[in-house]
N, C-alpha and C positions, 0 to 999 in steps of 0.2 A: 504494500500500500504506500502511496505517495504521501508524505507529510509536509505541512507548510514550513517553509524555510524562514519566513518572517511574519510577525504579527501584523505588519502593514500590508502584506500581499493580499490580493483578492483571491480567496480560496474557491475553487470551482469543482463541482462534482458533475461528471458526465454519465448520463444514463442512456444507453443504446444497446440493443441486442446484437448488433453486428460489431465484432472486434475490430474490423478494419475501420469502421466509422469512428469508434472510440479513439483509436490510435491517430487517425487523421485529424479529428477535432483537437486532441491533445497537442498535436504538432502546431496547429493554428494558434492555440492559446500560448504556446511557448514564445510566439512572436511578441506577445504583450509583456513588457519587462516587469510590470507590477502585478502580473497574474501567475498563478500556478494551480495545477490540478491536484486536488486533495483526495480524489476517489474516482474509481471507474466501476460502473455497475451494468449488468446485462439484463436486469429484470427489475420490476417494481418492488418486489420483496427485498432484493439486495439494496436497492436505492434507499429504502426506509431504514435499514440497518446502518448503512454508511452515513446517512444524514444524522442519525442519532449519535453516532460515534464521533463525527468530525465537524458537524454544524457548519457546512460550507456557506460562503457568502452568496454564491449563485449556484443554481442547479440548471444544467442544460439537459432537457428531458425529451426523449423521443416519444411521440404519441403511440406508435405501433409497437407494443411490447407483448411478449408471450405471457400467458397467465393474467396477472393484474395489468390492466391497460394503462396507458399513459395518463389518461384523464383520471382514472381511479387512483393512481399513484399521486398525482397532483392534488387531488382532493384530500387524500390521507395526510400528505405532508403538511398542507396548509391547515388542516384540522388540528394536527398536533403542534405545529409551529406556525402560528398566524403571521409572523413577520418574514417567513421564508420568501426568497425572491427566485422565481422560476421562469426560465425562458424555454418555450416549446420549440423543438426541432422536429420537423416531419417532412416526409416525402409527399404527403397529402396536403393540399391547400384548399380543400373544400370549405365553404363558409360555415358549415355545421361544425366541423372540427375546430375552427377558429372560435366560434361562438361558445362551445362547450369549454374549451380551454380557458378563455378569458373569463367566463362566468365562474369557473372554478378557482380563479385567483392568479392565473399566469400574468406575468409582468411584461412579457415579450413573446414574439412569435417570428420564427424564421423558417422558410422552406429550405430543405436541403438543396445544396448546390450554391449556397451563398458564398461570396468571396471572404477571405480571412478578415479583411478590413471591416466588413459589415458585422461579422461575429464579434470582433473586439469592440466595435462601437456599441453594439447592443449590450454587451457585458458592462461596459463603463456606464452607459445610460441607466441601466437597471440598478447597478450597484450604487449609483448616486441618488437613487430614490425615484427615478423617472420610469417611463415605460418605452418600449420599442416595438412599434407596429408599422412596418413599411407601407407606403401608400397603396400598393395593389391589394394588400390584405385589409387595410382600413376601408378601401372602396368596396371590397366584397362584403364587409360587415354592414356598411351603410346601405347597400342594396338589398339587404335582408328585410323582408316584410312578413307579417303573419300569413298573407295570402300565398307566399311562396315557400312556407315552411311546413313540416310534417309534425303531427302529434306523436307521442310515444307509441300509441297503438298503431298508427300508420307506419312508423318506422319498423315495428315488429312485423307487420304484413309485408313490407318491402324487403326485409331481411329474408323472410321465407320465400318470397318471389325469387330472390337472387339465388336461392338454392334449388330452384326449379320445381317448387311445390305447387300442386294444383289448388284450386279454390277449396275443394273438399278437404285436402290435407291441411291447409292453413286453418280452416275452421276447427278441425279436430285438435290441432296443436294449440290453438289459442282459446278453445272452449267457447266459441261463438258460432252463430249460424252462418251457413254458406252465403245467404243473402246479405248478411252484414259484411262479409269479406268482399263481396262484389261492390258494395257501397264504398268501402275503404279504398278499393283499387280505383274506383272512379274518381275519388277525391285526389288520390296520389297522382293519377295521370294529369289531372287539371293543374295541380300545384307544381308539378315538375315539367309542365308543358310537353308531355309525352303523348305519342299516338298509340302506343301499345306497351305491353309488359316489359319487353326487351328494352325499349327506349327508357322506360321508367327506371329500370335497374341501372342502366348506364348513367343516367342523370343522377341517381342516388349515390353511385360510386364517386362520380365527379364532385359532387357537393358535400360528400362526407356523411350522408345519412346512413350509409351502409358500407362496410368494408369487406374485402375478400379475406376469408379466414386464413390466418397464418398457422403453419404447423407448430405444435407445441415443442 
């Protein structure tokens, strides 16, 4: 485990399930003279243990984690440590991902592929008490309206649609009538501006209402 060299350094914990990503991000952070990595975690469960042990100044957190999700990890860290400062890193930039993360207490949001300068700027901004949300992400949040969002139940239906389930199978899984499933699908198509189930699933993936399952 990496320990802080100086009490004045910005201690940063990296949480990502891909070892190469963790190493790459750590290399970027090494370019910031006042920063150092205090911990590397590949899961939400490990992230919680490391946070408790090292109390980093900043957490860089991937949304897509095996087991406990990134949002669940974020919620648990901020529940235990209300002053935690967390920047979300993700390959997904759907507005629902952004909304959930920011609502759960994230202070910044970066889509993977960011240049090192942007990462360092985000860390410095959030460490100083500010927030870091790039213009494209801010615009995506601003465009979000109740008419274009899905309810929790509609997200459940869409998730099952993405798995290729029929209306009857969805009804059985959720304990509702098949006619109710049809109504939910009709609303989903309208809110996602989709013509059929396939388009709805694609739109749901793009916007972050549903994600492809990752192997455990």
